[in-house]
N, C-alpha and C positions, 0 to 999 in steps of 0.2 A: 708195577704196583707201587703208589706212593704209600708210601707208611709214615707221614708226617702227621701229628697233631692238628686237630683242627685251628688253631691258633696258627701256626705256620701256615696252613694253607690260605689263610686268609690274610696273612703278613708278606708272603713272597708267591703270592700269584701272580700269573701272567695272561696280560691283555695285548690285544691287536694293538701295535703301534708301540709297545714297550722295549726300550733300547737296552741291549747287554752289551757288556762288555768284559776283557779279559785282563782282569787287574796285576796278575802274575805271570809269568812263564819262565823257562830256561834262556830263552832268547831274549835280550833286550828289544829286537825289533818286531818282536810280537804282543809286546805291551799293549793294551787299549784298541785291539782290535774288536769292531763292534757288529752287530747283527741285529735286525728289529724283526720282533715278532709279526708275524703274518695271519694270525688268530690269535682267539679267545681261546684259554687252553685249561677248560675246568677241572679241578682236582690235580693240577700239576702246579710245583714249586720249582724255583730255580736254585742252582747249586749256590752256596755261601763262597765259592770261589769267583763268583759271578758279582760283577755291579749290574745293578738295573737303574736305567734312567727311566722316569714315566714324567713326562713333560705335560704343565697347566696351562701350556698355551696350544693354539693348533699351528702343526706343522704339517708339511706336504709329506704322505708317506715315504715316498720315494726320494724326497730330500733327504729325509732322516736316513735311509740306509745308505747315502754317499757322503753327507757332510760330514761325518767322523771318521771318513776315509782320506781326507785332503793332508797332504804332508804338513800344514801348519797345526794341524790338531795333533798328529802322531809323533812330530818332532817334541813337541811339549811333554807328552809321555816318556820319550826317551829319556829326556834329559831330566824330568822330574823322579823316575822311577829308582829305586834302591837295590843296590844287589853288587855281587862280585863274582860274576861268572858261574856259579849254582844255580840260583835264583834271582830274578830280578822280580820287585813288588812297587805298586804305585798306591801309597796309601789314599784313604778315604779325603784326606784334608788336600793333598796334591790334585787327586782326580776332580775334587770340586773347584780347584783354582784353575783349570784350564778352560780355555774361552775356546769359541767357535764364531764364526760371523755369520750372523742369519739374516739373509732379506726378507722382504714384504713377500704374503704367500703366492702371490700371483706369479714372483719371478723364481720361488723354491718351486713350485709347479713346473717352470719351464725348466730348470736346472735338471731337476728330478727327471723329468720326462727325456730330454738330451743323454742323461747317463743312464738312465734304462736303455733305450734304443739304442745307444754303445753299447752296451755289456751283452744285449742279445747279438749284436753284431757280431762281438767278438768270439761269443760261444757257436754262433754259426760259422764262422771261418775256423775256428779250431777242430770243430768235428769235420770240416771240409779237408783240412789238412791232415787229420789223422786217417781220413778216407784216402789221401793219395800215397800218405806214406804205408798204408796195407798194400795198396794196390803196387807201388814200387817194390817191396818186399814179394811179392808175389810173383812179380815179373823177373825179377832178380833172381829167383827161384829157377822157374823156367828156362832163363838163359844159360845160368851156370851148370844146371844138370843137361845141357844139351836137348831139352825136350823140344825148345824154340832155336831157331839159329837168324841169326842177320846177315840180310841179303847184302853182297857184296857188288850188286849193280848201282852205279851213282844213277840217281833221276836227274832226267832233264830238267835243265831250268825253265 
């Protein structure tokens, strides 16, 4: 349940394609990780621990999801954040000074589609690998318990 006042609901609302960043973390490597809202979220607000970027120009949805995961962007955040072991923070001014390269909209669409397809394939391969790991554990258990035995016969080539 959102208990924020109406002014906060309007000021910190969440719209489809808003981009959110982590400006602080216990690990320097986790600074400026991004996520894109997939829908308008009526009656919701984002935390003050998050930075919202709402673009005024059109960018491809999938491109938004990947452009801020590029090493060029994350290395900037790594260098610009302040902290010493307990907590690292990227200031608003430093965040605003960071840059990304943005091609024309057609190129964005191609890049976004390419990375989305690659992500889908990676997820499928990870799921398949997990199924094989599970199968291997089951087979090993049957072999080690003696429930199954391996044949000593050599197959003809």
